[in-house]
N, C-alpha and C positions, 0 to 999 in steps of 0.2 A: 759414454762415458767412456777398449778397450778393450810342434816346440813341445812337446809334454816334458816336463821336468819333475813330477813327482805321479804316484797312482793315488788313489783316496785312502786306503786305509795303511799306505806306508808309512806310520809313525816314524820311522828310522830315518825317514828320505831326506830333513834336514839335521838329523840330529835331535830328537825329539827333545830329550834332557836339556839342550843348551837353545832352543829357540827363543827363550825368553831373552838370552844374553845375545844372541842374532836382531832380534829385534832392537833392542838397543843398541848393538855395536854399530846397525847400519842407520838407525834412527836419531842420528846426531848429523846426517846428512853432510858429512868433512868429506867424502870419498865422492868423485864422480866420474864416468867414461862419458867421452863424446862422441857421439855416431855423425859421421858424413858422408849426408845422401845426398845424389843430382837426381832432382825433378825432371819429369820426362820434357821432353823439347817442347812439344805441345801447346805447355802449360808455363813456359819461360825456360826450363832448363835449369834453374839456379840451384847453387848447391849449400842445403842446408842444414841445421845441426840440432840436432836431439840429445837429451840428456838424461844417464839412466844412473840411480845410486849403487855405483859400486867402482871397485880398484881395477884399473886398466889403461891399458893404450887407446887412444883413438880409433875406432871402428868405421871401414871406408869401405860405400858401398850399397847394395842393396841388400842387406843381410838380415834376414828374423832375428829378434835379439831372443836370447834364453837367458836368463839370471845366472849368473854363475855360482858355484857350489860354494855352499853356505850364505846369499844373499839371499832374504826372504821378501825386501820390499820390490814392487814395480810401481809403474803408475801409466798414467794416461798419454803419454808422449807413442806418438805409433806410424811406423810403414805401411801406407797405405797401397795398394795396385789395383785398380778398379777399371776394368775395361783394358788394361795394357797401359792404362798410365798410371807413372808411378808420382802418389804425392806423399808429405809427410806432415805433421799435425803435432805443434809445441806448444803444450800447456804448462807444464812443469819446467821450471830452473832453479839452479845453484843459485843462492845470491852470498855476496859477502857478509859474513857477521862476526865481528871480535878477530879473533887467531884461525877463525874456521869458516863454515859455510851453514845457512839454514836451505830450505828450499821454500820456492814462491811458487804458489799455484795460482793460474790464469784461468777467467771464463773467456774463449775465444771464440769469435763466429770465423771461421775457415770459409772461403770460398774455390771453386774449382768453376771454372769457365772454359768451354772448349766448344764453339760453334758447329753445332751438328752432329756432335757426339755426347757432349758432358756437360751439364749444368747443375751444381751442386751447391746448397749453404748451408753449413753443419755448425751447430754449437756444440764446442767441445770444452769443457769445464775441466779444470788441474784437479786433479785427483793423484794420492800415492794411496797405494794400499798394498798388504798381504797377500803373495800370490804372483801370479805371472799374465801378463799380456801374451794372446796367440796371434802370432804376425805373420804373413801381412794381412791387414784387414782387405776383405774383399768387397764389403758392400756395408751398408749402414742398415741392411736388416738386423733386427734381434741381438741390439747392442753389448749386452749381457753375454752372451754364447762368447763372444771374442776374450772372456775372462776365465782365468782359472785362479777361483775366488778363497783364500785361506791358506793357513798351513795347519800341520799337524800340533796339537796343543794340549795338555792334560791337566795344566795347574788350575787353580782357581786365586787367581790374584785382588785384591782389594780394588783395584783400579790401576789408571793409568797417569803419568805424570807427561808433561808437555809447555813447552813455551811457544807463544803465538801471538801475530797482531794479524788485525783483518779490517779490510773495507768493504762492506755488503749495502744490503738497502735498496738495490734499484730495480726498477721494471724489466721482468723474466720477458724473455719472448722463446719460440719455440723453433727450430730450424731442424730439420731431420733429413735432409737433403733433398726432400722433395716439394717443387715450389718454395712461394716466396718465406721469407720467414714470419710467423704470425706471434704478434702482441698478446702475451697472456693478462697482462693488466694486476698483476699484483708484484710483490717484491721478491728479489733472490736471496738466498743467505748460505752461509757457509754451514759445512758440517763436519762431524767428529763422532764416528760410530765402530762401538766393540761389539760384538758377537761371539758367544763362548756356547759352542752344538756339540751336539750329540748326534754323530752320521751314521749312516749303515745303509748296506744296496741290498737288493735283492740278486734273486737269481737272474733276471733280465739285463740287469746294470744300472736300475732307475736307484738314485741316492734319496736318500730320506733324513731328517735331521729334528731334534728337539733343540729348543731354545733354553739354554741352560744359565747364561747370562747375558745381560747387556746393559750397556754404557752408550748415551746420546746426548751429543749439546748441538744443540742449533745456535750457532751466530746471528743474532737479529741486528747487532749495531756494529757500527763503525766502530774502532779503534786503534789507533797508528800506533799506542806507545806499547812495546813488549812487555809482557805478563808472564814473567817467568816461575815454573813450578805451576801450571793449573792442573788442579785435581780433579779428575771425573772417576767419579764411585762406578764399580760395577756391581749390580743389584742383580740377585740370583732367583730365580723362580719364577712365576707367574706375579709380573708387574702391571696388569691390568686395573686393580684396583688401588693402586698407590698413589697420593698426590701427586707426585709427578710425572706421572705415567699422561703420555701424549700418542694421538692418533699414528703420529710417525712411526714410531717405539715400538708398533706391534710385530706379531710373526709376519713374513714376506709372504705376500700375494703370491699364487703362481705364478701369474703372466710378469711379475717381477722378480722372479727369482733367479739369485746369483747360479752360476754355473762350477763344475768343476768336472775333471778326466775322473771317469769309473776306471775300474779295474780292467777293463776291454781296450781302455785306450779312447774313449769315447766322449766327447762332450757332453756332458748331460747336464739337467737342472738341477738343485739341491732343492729338494723339494719341504719346507719347511711345515710341519705338520699340525706341533701341538709346542708345549712349554713345558719343558722338564721339571723335574726336582730341585728346590736350590740344594739339596745335599748329593745330585746326579755328580757324575765326574764328566765333563765336555772332551771330546777328540779333535776339537778343530778349533782355532778362532778367528773371525775375522776383524780386519781393523782397517778404518779406511777416512781418510782423511780429502774433503774434496772445496773448491770453492764454491761452488752451488750445491744446491737441494735440489730434490723432487726426481723425474724422471731423465734417463740421457736424453741429451739434444735440447735441454732443457735450461737456462739462464740468462745472466747479464753481462755484457763484454768488458763492463766494470768492476766487477768482483776480482776481490784481490785477497788469498789467505797466505799467511806466512806460517812455517811449522820448522821448530827445532827440538831437538834432545827429549825425544820420544822414551818413555822408562814405564817398565812393569812396576806396579806398586806392589808390595807382600805384606 
């Protein structure tokens, strides 16, 4: 779904005490930077536009994007340079709403075809998340390693609120860039995920975590009317025996690990190894809104997910 701006345990990197405020400040999606990038001539040489949740002037050229100071949100819009070919992927868009903007997340099938050189079909789901995309993307291998996921956070809120509308429930496909797209014969849904983790790093630079808090909602029905102030509670501790628990809420398998930048400046998996106690204190928060569920490169191009006014609830 894919420059280093913070190290793992630098809790002051974004100003720890103000991270909840920054999540809300940028989570109203009223400010956007436009990136203007010319793709390689061999695939048409078109000028494409990517959008980032931040304030600033238009950025022109093949410039890897780094979150401006204080901006905690990133998204799945990316600059890719594969085998010398410059290509962009845009699945996240600003959309006018009332006197401001919201974010529109789309699942798209990106195609790159150059006879004798490259022939790729890739599903890209629209995603906004707390963290940083590590550009430029060089290949489709190990997609999670292209992201620096989560930001420092030590609070224990009751949950989050946000506005949304959604179009979901269509047939999923898998397209990783290798071979033709493959039908998965099930339905595609949108996801909202919040995880509070307690992370630590060993002497070799490996990063581990306990899951302290979990909030997870999978949107399985289309609803094209705005739902304002939807509340999603955060549950603390081991939730596997609770009636609301679903398998997709569990600890993250190692092969699907999120990634972070360790104290050595290396991109490494976050090994989520156990559930934490309800009274434990987190060190990081993961928050993600995505137009498709499941693994990277899976989804249906008909899915749409609109989100606005994300707030932390205490």
